[in-house]
HTML snippet that shows the backbone in 3Dmol.js (N, CA, C, O; Angstrom):
<script src="https://3Dmol.org/build/3Dmol-min.js"></script>
<div id="view" style="width:600px;height:400px;position:relative"></div>
<script>
const pdb = `
ATOM      1  N   UNK A   1      89.552 109.539  92.000  1.00  0.00           N
ATOM      2  CA  UNK A   1      89.537 110.777  92.766  1.00  0.00           C
ATOM      3  C   UNK A   1      89.406 111.865  91.697  1.00  0.00           C
ATOM      4  O   UNK A   1      90.097 111.982  90.685  1.00  0.00           O
ATOM      5  N   UNK A   2      88.358 112.666  92.118  1.00  0.00           N
ATOM      6  CA  UNK A   2      88.005 113.964  91.255  1.00  0.00           C
ATOM      7  C   UNK A   2      88.721 115.155  91.944  1.00  0.00           C
ATOM      8  O   UNK A   2      88.610 115.261  93.166  1.00  0.00           O
ATOM      9  N   UNK A   3      89.392 115.988  91.296  1.00  0.00           N
ATOM     10  CA  UNK A   3      89.856 117.252  92.075  1.00  0.00           C
ATOM     11  C   UNK A   3      89.015 118.479  91.548  1.00  0.00           C
ATOM     12  O   UNK A   3      89.097 118.787  90.359  1.00  0.00           O
ATOM     13  N   UNK A   4      88.264 119.133  92.357  1.00  0.00           N
ATOM     14  CA  UNK A   4      87.678 120.267  92.123  1.00  0.00           C
ATOM     15  C   UNK A   4      88.519 121.330  92.546  1.00  0.00           C
ATOM     16  O   UNK A   4      88.586 121.672  93.727  1.00  0.00           O
ATOM     17  N   UNK A   5      89.262 121.947  91.489  1.00  0.00           N
ATOM     18  CA  UNK A   5      90.251 123.050  91.625  1.00  0.00           C
ATOM     19  C   UNK A   5      89.998 124.059  90.398  1.00  0.00           C
ATOM     20  O   UNK A   5      89.292 123.792  89.426  1.00  0.00           O
ATOM     21  N   UNK A   6      90.644 125.180  90.592  1.00  0.00           N
ATOM     22  CA  UNK A   6      90.513 126.245  89.456  1.00  0.00           C
ATOM     23  C   UNK A   6      91.671 125.915  88.321  1.00  0.00           C
ATOM     24  O   UNK A   6      91.664 126.400  87.190  1.00  0.00           O
ATOM     25  N   UNK A   7      92.682 124.985  88.841  1.00  0.00           N
ATOM     26  CA  UNK A   7      93.500 124.638  87.558  1.00  0.00           C
ATOM     27  C   UNK A   7      93.974 123.047  88.153  1.00  0.00           C
ATOM     28  O   UNK A   7      93.829 122.602  89.291  1.00  0.00           O
ATOM     29  N   UNK A   8      94.519 122.461  87.076  1.00  0.00           N
ATOM     30  CA  UNK A   8      94.909 121.140  87.395  1.00  0.00           C
ATOM     31  C   UNK A   8      96.225 120.993  88.427  1.00  0.00           C
ATOM     32  O   UNK A   8      97.334 121.460  88.169  1.00  0.00           O
ATOM     33  N   UNK A   9      95.945 120.383  89.429  1.00  0.00           N
ATOM     34  CA  UNK A   9      97.204 120.466  90.451  1.00  0.00           C
ATOM     35  C   UNK A   9      98.210 119.464  89.939  1.00  0.00           C
ATOM     36  O   UNK A   9      97.838 118.498  89.273  1.00  0.00           O
ATOM     37  N   UNK A  10      99.457 119.674  90.231  1.00  0.00           N
ATOM     38  CA  UNK A  10     100.528 118.657  90.009  1.00  0.00           C
ATOM     39  C   UNK A  10     100.887 117.998  91.256  1.00  0.00           C
ATOM     40  O   UNK A  10     100.982 118.654  92.293  1.00  0.00           O
ATOM     41  N   UNK A  11     101.119 116.577  91.218  1.00  0.00           N
ATOM     42  CA  UNK A  11     101.462 115.920  92.359  1.00  0.00           C
ATOM     43  C   UNK A  11     102.935 116.236  92.811  1.00  0.00           C
ATOM     44  O   UNK A  11     103.758 116.674  92.007  1.00  0.00           O
ATOM     45  N   UNK A  12     103.217 116.011  94.051  1.00  0.00           N
ATOM     46  CA  UNK A  12     104.532 116.525  94.432  1.00  0.00           C
ATOM     47  C   UNK A  12     105.491 115.213  93.963  1.00  0.00           C
ATOM     48  O   UNK A  12     105.097 114.110  93.584  1.00  0.00           O
ATOM     49  N   UNK A  13     106.758 115.652  94.099  1.00  0.00           N
ATOM     50  CA  UNK A  13     107.678 114.671  93.344  1.00  0.00           C
ATOM     51  C   UNK A  13     107.902 113.394  94.577  1.00  0.00           C
ATOM     52  O   UNK A  13     107.888 113.560  95.797  1.00  0.00           O
ATOM     53  N   UNK A  14     108.078 112.285  93.927  1.00  0.00           N
ATOM     54  CA  UNK A  14     108.384 111.164  94.748  1.00  0.00           C
ATOM     55  C   UNK A  14     109.670 111.157  95.358  1.00  0.00           C
ATOM     56  O   UNK A  14     110.604 111.572  94.673  1.00  0.00           O
ATOM     57  N   UNK A  15     109.936 110.690  96.737  1.00  0.00           N
ATOM     58  CA  UNK A  15     111.173 110.788  97.220  1.00  0.00           C
ATOM     59  C   UNK A  15     111.538 109.328  97.811  1.00  0.00           C
ATOM     60  O   UNK A  15     110.706 108.428  97.919  1.00  0.00           O
ATOM     61  N   UNK A  16     112.742 109.231  98.137  1.00  0.00           N
ATOM     62  CA  UNK A  16     113.243 107.743  98.768  1.00  0.00           C
ATOM     63  C   UNK A  16     112.986 106.766  97.878  1.00  0.00           C
ATOM     64  O   UNK A  16     112.471 105.780  98.404  1.00  0.00           O
ATOM     65  N   UNK A  17     113.162 106.688  96.714  1.00  0.00           N
ATOM     66  CA  UNK A  17     113.085 105.716  95.633  1.00  0.00           C
ATOM     67  C   UNK A  17     111.843 105.146  95.355  1.00  0.00           C
ATOM     68  O   UNK A  17     111.729 104.152  94.638  1.00  0.00           O
ATOM     69  N   UNK A  18     110.788 105.792  95.948  1.00  0.00           N
ATOM     70  CA  UNK A  18     109.444 105.327  95.657  1.00  0.00           C
ATOM     71  C   UNK A  18     108.916 105.930  94.344  1.00  0.00           C
ATOM     72  O   UNK A  18     109.310 107.043  93.995  1.00  0.00           O
ATOM     73  N   UNK A  19     107.854 105.086  93.451  1.00  0.00           N
ATOM     74  CA  UNK A  19     107.426 105.607  92.259  1.00  0.00           C
ATOM     75  C   UNK A  19     106.319 106.663  92.533  1.00  0.00           C
ATOM     76  O   UNK A  19     105.865 107.308  91.587  1.00  0.00           O
ATOM     77  N   UNK A  20     105.845 106.869  93.877  1.00  0.00           N
ATOM     78  CA  UNK A  20     104.779 107.928  93.982  1.00  0.00           C
ATOM     79  C   UNK A  20     105.043 108.406  95.358  1.00  0.00           C
ATOM     80  O   UNK A  20     105.749 107.766  96.138  1.00  0.00           O
ATOM     81  N   UNK A  21     104.461 109.561  95.665  1.00  0.00           N
ATOM     82  CA  UNK A  21     104.450 110.269  96.947  1.00  0.00           C
ATOM     83  C   UNK A  21     103.377 110.232  97.784  1.00  0.00           C
ATOM     84  O   UNK A  21     102.314 110.477  97.213  1.00  0.00           O
ATOM     85  N   UNK A  22     103.295 109.975  99.104  1.00  0.00           N
ATOM     86  CA  UNK A  22     102.315 109.966 100.015  1.00  0.00           C
ATOM     87  C   UNK A  22     101.721 111.599 100.176  1.00  0.00           C
ATOM     88  O   UNK A  22     102.433 112.540 100.529  1.00  0.00           O
ATOM     89  N   UNK A  23     100.248 111.698  99.832  1.00  0.00           N
ATOM     90  CA  UNK A  23      99.732 113.010  99.951  1.00  0.00           C
ATOM     91  C   UNK A  23      98.726 113.142 101.006  1.00  0.00           C
ATOM     92  O   UNK A  23      98.205 112.149 101.512  1.00  0.00           O
ATOM     93  N   UNK A  24      98.463 114.233 101.321  1.00  0.00           N
ATOM     94  CA  UNK A  24      97.315 114.403 102.291  1.00  0.00           C
ATOM     95  C   UNK A  24      96.235 115.350 101.489  1.00  0.00           C
ATOM     96  O   UNK A  24      96.518 116.470 101.062  1.00  0.00           O
ATOM     97  N   UNK A  25      95.069 114.778 101.368  1.00  0.00           N
ATOM     98  CA  UNK A  25      93.898 115.385 100.618  1.00  0.00           C
ATOM     99  C   UNK A  25      93.185 116.560 101.305  1.00  0.00           C
ATOM    100  O   UNK A  25      92.860 116.475 102.489  1.00  0.00           O
ATOM    101  N   UNK A  26      92.957 117.579 100.621  1.00  0.00           N
ATOM    102  CA  UNK A  26      92.409 118.855 101.379  1.00  0.00           C
ATOM    103  C   UNK A  26      91.032 118.852 100.904  1.00  0.00           C
ATOM    104  O   UNK A  26      90.795 118.586  99.726  1.00  0.00           O
ATOM    105  N   UNK A  27      89.946 119.176 101.876  1.00  0.00           N
ATOM    106  CA  UNK A  27      88.660 119.263 101.453  1.00  0.00           C
ATOM    107  C   UNK A  27      88.130 117.820 100.924  1.00  0.00           C
ATOM    108  O   UNK A  27      87.296 117.857 100.019  1.00  0.00           O
ATOM    109  N   UNK A  28      88.451 116.833 101.304  1.00  0.00           N
ATOM    110  CA  UNK A  28      88.089 115.405 101.017  1.00  0.00           C
ATOM    111  C   UNK A  28      86.584 115.160 101.162  1.00  0.00           C
ATOM    112  O   UNK A  28      86.119 115.643 102.194  1.00  0.00           O
ATOM    113  N   UNK A  29      85.777 114.570 100.426  1.00  0.00           N
ATOM    114  CA  UNK A  29      84.402 114.378 100.705  1.00  0.00           C
ATOM    115  C   UNK A  29      84.059 113.131  99.999  1.00  0.00           C
ATOM    116  O   UNK A  29      84.256 112.959  98.796  1.00  0.00           O
ATOM    117  N   UNK A  30      83.494 112.203 100.865  1.00  0.00           N
ATOM    118  CA  UNK A  30      82.984 110.930 100.222  1.00  0.00           C
ATOM    119  C   UNK A  30      81.563 110.680 100.254  1.00  0.00           C
ATOM    120  O   UNK A  30      80.871 110.746 101.270  1.00  0.00           O
ATOM    121  N   UNK A  31      81.138 110.373  99.033  1.00  0.00           N
ATOM    122  CA  UNK A  31      79.719 110.218  98.966  1.00  0.00           C
ATOM    123  C   UNK A  31      79.348 108.672  98.462  1.00  0.00           C
ATOM    124  O   UNK A  31      79.746 108.196  97.399  1.00  0.00           O
ATOM    125  N   UNK A  32      78.552 108.018  99.380  1.00  0.00           N
ATOM    126  CA  UNK A  32      78.183 106.709  99.138  1.00  0.00           C
ATOM    127  C   UNK A  32      77.047 106.571  98.031  1.00  0.00           C
ATOM    128  O   UNK A  32      76.198 107.462  97.995  1.00  0.00           O
ATOM    129  N   UNK A  33      76.970 105.511  97.120  1.00  0.00           N
ATOM    130  CA  UNK A  33      75.886 105.404  96.268  1.00  0.00           C
ATOM    131  C   UNK A  33      75.878 103.884  96.032  1.00  0.00           C
ATOM    132  O   UNK A  33      76.851 103.160  96.245  1.00  0.00           O
ATOM    133  N   UNK A  34      74.583 103.436  95.533  1.00  0.00           N
ATOM    134  CA  UNK A  34      74.464 102.132  95.059  1.00  0.00           C
ATOM    135  C   UNK A  34      74.768 101.959  93.596  1.00  0.00           C
ATOM    136  O   UNK A  34      74.124 102.589  92.757  1.00  0.00           O
ATOM    137  N   UNK A  35      75.643 101.198  93.293  1.00  0.00           N
ATOM    138  CA  UNK A  35      76.114 100.807  92.002  1.00  0.00           C
ATOM    139  C   UNK A  35      75.137  99.546  91.458  1.00  0.00           C
ATOM    140  O   UNK A  35      75.179  98.466  92.046  1.00  0.00           O
ATOM    141  N   UNK A  36      74.318  99.740  90.378  1.00  0.00           N
ATOM    142  CA  UNK A  36      73.466  98.819  89.853  1.00  0.00           C
ATOM    143  C   UNK A  36      73.881  98.295  88.707  1.00  0.00           C
ATOM    144  O   UNK A  36      73.069  97.665  88.029  1.00  0.00           O
ATOM    145  N   UNK A  37      75.229  98.454  88.268  1.00  0.00           N
ATOM    146  CA  UNK A  37      75.719  98.222  86.986  1.00  0.00           C
ATOM    147  C   UNK A  37      76.103  96.581  87.121  1.00  0.00           C
ATOM    148  O   UNK A  37      77.220  96.205  87.476  1.00  0.00           O
ATOM    149  N   UNK A  38      75.093  95.751  86.810  1.00  0.00           N
ATOM    150  CA  UNK A  38      75.228  94.215  86.876  1.00  0.00           C
ATOM    151  C   UNK A  38      74.243  93.592  87.534  1.00  0.00           C
ATOM    152  O   UNK A  38      73.167  94.145  87.766  1.00  0.00           O
ATOM    153  N   UNK A  39      74.521  92.405  87.885  1.00  0.00           N
ATOM    154  CA  UNK A  39      73.370  91.517  88.515  1.00  0.00           C
ATOM    155  C   UNK A  39      73.213  91.822  89.986  1.00  0.00           C
ATOM    156  O   UNK A  39      72.135  91.804  90.580  1.00  0.00           O
ATOM    157  N   UNK A  40      74.515  92.133  90.574  1.00  0.00           N
ATOM    158  CA  UNK A  40      74.427  92.223  92.082  1.00  0.00           C
ATOM    159  C   UNK A  40      74.690  93.574  92.438  1.00  0.00           C
ATOM    160  O   UNK A  40      75.795  94.060  92.197  1.00  0.00           O
ATOM    161  N   UNK A  41      73.687  94.305  93.047  1.00  0.00           N
ATOM    162  CA  UNK A  41      73.875  95.822  93.434  1.00  0.00           C
ATOM    163  C   UNK A  41      74.899  95.864  94.417  1.00  0.00           C
ATOM    164  O   UNK A  41      74.935  94.909  95.193  1.00  0.00           O
ATOM    165  N   UNK A  42      75.901  96.946  94.575  1.00  0.00           N
ATOM    166  CA  UNK A  42      76.638  97.031  95.652  1.00  0.00           C
ATOM    167  C   UNK A  42      76.847  98.459  96.076  1.00  0.00           C
ATOM    168  O   UNK A  42      76.507  99.397  95.355  1.00  0.00           O
ATOM    169  N   UNK A  43      77.406  98.612  97.244  1.00  0.00           N
ATOM    170  CA  UNK A  43      77.640  99.990  97.686  1.00  0.00           C
ATOM    171  C   UNK A  43      79.016 100.383  97.251  1.00  0.00           C
ATOM    172  O   UNK A  43      79.981  99.645  97.444  1.00  0.00           O
ATOM    173  N   UNK A  44      79.105 101.552  96.660  1.00  0.00           N
ATOM    174  CA  UNK A  44      80.324 102.183  96.153  1.00  0.00           C
ATOM    175  C   UNK A  44      80.342 103.548  96.661  1.00  0.00           C
ATOM    176  O   UNK A  44      79.414 104.136  97.217  1.00  0.00           O
ATOM    177  N   UNK A  45      81.599 104.013  96.383  1.00  0.00           N
ATOM    178  CA  UNK A  45      81.944 105.307  96.982  1.00  0.00           C
ATOM    179  C   UNK A  45      82.543 106.211  95.803  1.00  0.00           C
ATOM    180  O   UNK A  45      83.252 105.714  94.929  1.00  0.00           O
ATOM    181  N   UNK A  46      82.215 107.554  95.836  1.00  0.00           N
ATOM    182  CA  UNK A  46      82.716 108.701  94.993  1.00  0.00           C
ATOM    183  C   UNK A  46      83.585 109.540  95.952  1.00  0.00           C
ATOM    184  O   UNK A  46      83.152 109.930  97.037  1.00  0.00           O
ATOM    185  N   UNK A  47      84.730 109.781  95.543  1.00  0.00           N
ATOM    186  CA  UNK A  47      85.541 110.783  96.614  1.00  0.00           C
ATOM    187  C   UNK A  47      86.070 112.072  95.671  1.00  0.00           C
ATOM    188  O   UNK A  47      86.529 111.956  94.535  1.00  0.00           O
ATOM    189  N   UNK A  48      85.921 113.143  96.304  1.00  0.00           N
ATOM    190  CA  UNK A  48      86.192 114.345  95.645  1.00  0.00           C
ATOM    191  C   UNK A  48      87.128 115.226  96.610  1.00  0.00           C
ATOM    192  O   UNK A  48      86.905 115.102  97.815  1.00  0.00           O
ATOM    193  N   UNK A  49      87.980 115.958  96.279  1.00  0.00           N
ATOM    194  CA  UNK A  49      88.908 116.701  97.040  1.00  0.00           C
ATOM    195  C   UNK A  49      89.150 118.156  96.405  1.00  0.00           C
ATOM    196  O   UNK A  49      88.982 118.245  95.189  1.00  0.00           O
ATOM    197  N   UNK A  50      89.488 119.177  97.040  1.00  0.00           N
ATOM    198  CA  UNK A  50      89.655 120.444  96.599  1.00  0.00           C
ATOM    199  C   UNK A  50      91.237 120.651  96.297  1.00  0.00           C
ATOM    200  O   UNK A  50      91.635 121.609  95.635  1.00  0.00           O
ATOM    201  N   UNK A  51      91.989 119.797  96.771  1.00  0.00           N
ATOM    202  CA  UNK A  51      93.454 119.739  96.567  1.00  0.00           C
ATOM    203  C   UNK A  51      94.309 118.663  97.286  1.00  0.00           C
ATOM    204  O   UNK A  51      93.771 117.738  97.893  1.00  0.00           O
ATOM    205  N   UNK A  52      95.652 118.807  97.203  1.00  0.00           N
ATOM    206  CA  UNK A  52      96.383 117.904  98.089  1.00  0.00           C
ATOM    207  C   UNK A  52      97.716 118.690  98.289  1.00  0.00           C
ATOM    208  O   UNK A  52      98.023 119.706  97.667  1.00  0.00           O
ATOM    209  N   UNK A  53      98.488 118.051  99.283  1.00  0.00           N
ATOM    210  CA  UNK A  53      99.674 118.606  99.734  1.00  0.00           C
ATOM    211  C   UNK A  53     100.565 117.286 100.220  1.00  0.00           C
ATOM    212  O   UNK A  53     100.024 116.201 100.429  1.00  0.00           O
ATOM    213  N   UNK A  54     101.939 117.498 100.370  1.00  0.00           N
ATOM    214  CA  UNK A  54     102.658 116.637 100.994  1.00  0.00           C
ATOM    215  C   UNK A  54     102.261 116.043 102.427  1.00  0.00           C
ATOM    216  O   UNK A  54     102.089 116.838 103.351  1.00  0.00           O
ATOM    217  N   UNK A  55     102.120 114.754 102.624  1.00  0.00           N
ATOM    218  CA  UNK A  55     101.704 114.277 103.988  1.00  0.00           C
ATOM    219  C   UNK A  55     102.808 114.707 104.905  1.00  0.00           C
ATOM    220  O   UNK A  55     103.969 114.750 104.497  1.00  0.00           O
ATOM    221  N   UNK A  56     102.439 115.066 106.288  1.00  0.00           N
ATOM    222  CA  UNK A  56     103.629 115.225 107.201  1.00  0.00           C
ATOM    223  C   UNK A  56     104.517 114.095 107.553  1.00  0.00           C
ATOM    224  O   UNK A  56     104.081 112.948 107.642  1.00  0.00           O
ATOM    225  N   UNK A  57     105.883 114.436 107.776  1.00  0.00           N
ATOM    226  CA  UNK A  57     106.687 113.235 108.115  1.00  0.00           C
ATOM    227  C   UNK A  57     106.312 112.584 109.148  1.00  0.00           C
ATOM    228  O   UNK A  57     105.727 113.204 110.036  1.00  0.00           O
ATOM    229  N   UNK A  58     106.552 111.198 109.282  1.00  0.00           N
ATOM    230  CA  UNK A  58     106.334 110.279 110.435  1.00  0.00           C
ATOM    231  C   UNK A  58     107.177 110.585 111.522  1.00  0.00           C
ATOM    232  O   UNK A  58     108.307 110.893 111.141  1.00  0.00           O
ATOM    233  N   UNK A  59     107.019 110.608 112.747  1.00  0.00           N
ATOM    234  CA  UNK A  59     107.816 110.806 113.779  1.00  0.00           C
ATOM    235  C   UNK A  59     108.655 109.553 114.225  1.00  0.00           C
ATOM    236  O   UNK A  59     109.428 109.636 115.180  1.00  0.00           O
TER     237      UNK A  59
END
`;
const viewer = $3Dmol.createViewer("view");
viewer.addModel(pdb, "pdb");
viewer.setStyle({}, {cartoon: {color: "spectrum"}});
viewer.zoomTo();
viewer.render();
</script>
């Protein structure tokens, strides 16, 4: 994931004993491309976002 932001974002702190926190990406853009690095070409994806925030709590 590449973040296109004016400064390096800091991820939210993990909660509930998990080593990571669930986030919601802002301005998420996916770009497909063909990866020809090797014998078998494959479809690959590049993802970019402008930021992220804490995901909303589940009901």
